[in-house]
N, C-alpha and C positions, 0 to 999 in steps of 0.2 A: 520383283518378278512380275511379269505382265499377266494380266487377266485375259480371258478369251476375247473380250471386247477390245482391249488394247492391242492384242495381236492382230485382230481384224483391221483396226485402224492403221497400224503400222504397215501391214501388207498392202492395203488399198491405197495408202499414201505413197507407196513405192519406197518406203524407208527400209523394209525388210522384204526379201524375196523368199517365198515358199511356193514352188511351182510344180504341179498345179495346187491351188488352194481351194478348199471347200469348207466353209464355216461349220458344216455339220460334223466335221472331224475335230472340232474344238472341244476342249475340256475346260473346266473352270479356270485353270492357270497353266494350260499347256495346249499343244496341238499334236494330234496323233499322226505320226508318219507311217507310211506303208512300206512293206518289204518290196524291193525291186526284184529283178529276175537275173541278176549277175552275181556269181559266187566264185570263191577260191577256197578249195578244201585244203586243210593242213596236211602235209605229207608225214606219214609215220616212218618213212625211210630215212636213212642217213644217221650221222652222228649228231653231237651237240650243235646248237646254233650259236654262232658268235655274232651278236648284233652289230659289231664294228665292221663286219665283212659283208660286202654287197652280195657276193656269191652265196654265202651261207643263208642270208635272209631270203634271197630269191629262190633258193632251193627248198625253203621251208614250206612252200605251197605248190600245188599243182597249177596248171594253167587256168585262167579265168574261163568260166563256162556260163551259159545261159540255161535256165530251167524255169518252168512254171510251178514246179513242186520240188521240194527238197526234203529228203529223208535224213534227219539228223540222228545218228546213232548215239547211244549213251557215251559221253565223254568226247564226242566229236567237237572239233573246233573248225569253224568255217567263217571266212570273211564274206559278208554280204553287203548290199548297199540299199539305201532307201530309194523308193520310187520317185520321191520328190527331190528336187534340186533346191538348195538353200543358198542364200546370199545375205550376209550380215554386214552392216556398215561397221566402221571401227568403234562406234559408241554402243554396240550391242554385244553381249556374250550369250551363247546358248549352252544348253545342257541336255543330253539325252538320258532318259531313264526308262527302265523296263516297265511293262504293263503288268499289273497284279495278276490279271487273268493268265498270262503266259508264264509268269514267275512261279505260279502255283503248279505249273506243269514241268518245272525245272529249267526253263529257258532263261539264259541271260543274254542281253543284247550288247553289252560291253564288258570287257574284262576289267579295265581300269580307265579307259579313255572315254570319259563322258563329256568332256569340255569341247564346245565348238567356239573356237577363239574369235575375238573381235576381228572383223575383216575377212573371215572365212567366206569364200565364194563371192566376195565383193565385186571383183572384176569379171568373174565368170561363175554364175551359180552352179553348184556342184552337189551331187548326191553325197550323203554321209556314209562312210564305211562303218559297218556294224561288225562286232566281234561276237559271233553267235556260238554259244556252248549249250549242249544238252546235259544237264545234271541229273536227269531222271534215269532210272534203271531201264526204261523202255524207250524205243525209238519215238521220235517226234516228227510229225509231218508239217512242214511250213509251205505256204503257197504265196506266190507273187501276188501282190495287191492286198494282202491281209494287213490290218493295222498291227504294227510291230513294236513301236516305242513312242514315248512322249518326247516332244521337244519343248523345253522351257526356255523362255527368253527373259533376259535382264538388261535393262538400260543402264549403262555406266554413267557415273557422274562426270567423267572426262574421258577423252580418247587416250588410249595408251601411247607411250612413246614409240613402241614397236608393234604396230598392228600386223596381224597375220598376213594380209595381202601384200605386205611389203617385205616379208621374210624370204630368204633364199630357198628354204626347204619347205615345200607345201604339199598338201594332199589334194589340192584343187585340180579340177579338170574333168574331162568327160569319161575317163577310163576308171571308174570305180567298180568294185572295191580296189584298194591299193594296199600292197604289203608294206611292211615297216620300211621307213627311210631313216631309221636311227643312224645307220652308217653314214648317210649323207650329211647329217647335222653334227654328229659327234665323232666321226671316224678320225679326225685329226687330233683328238685328245686321247686316243687309245693308248693305254699304258704300255 
């Protein structure tokens, strides 16, 4: 895992993109990413969601919207995005983790998707989609620009055979957050 100094060197050498970058947001072995202002709120309407069907997945969320403040009700599930854009070369992997300060208020920033794959945003730096859930019994107010999660970086011993930026199904691009694309990758193997 890279230290704050190693992250600084990797960013200034152009090896890793964190845009914008401010060393003051560094932690001993991570970098604090901030919450952006684009969100998608999960819909409570409709029946079960079949992840193999594009229409089901697309109907699982309302339209993307912009907000400077977000009220997250108890149990709410909202996709958000980081304010920073990230670009990793194929020899780096990242991981996002929650902040202890916010975890103690019941906030999780990812449900299970904490890995930022080698090559993510390599051709076009991209914001990271966050899976925001309020586990506290009271509403939680989030604001665009607030520190929201840690980004940890690891240098791989070798490039993977199948780096993310070469895969057919990606979450890279300017329109973050993005809903699940499970159907696009695994729809042809549906039982």
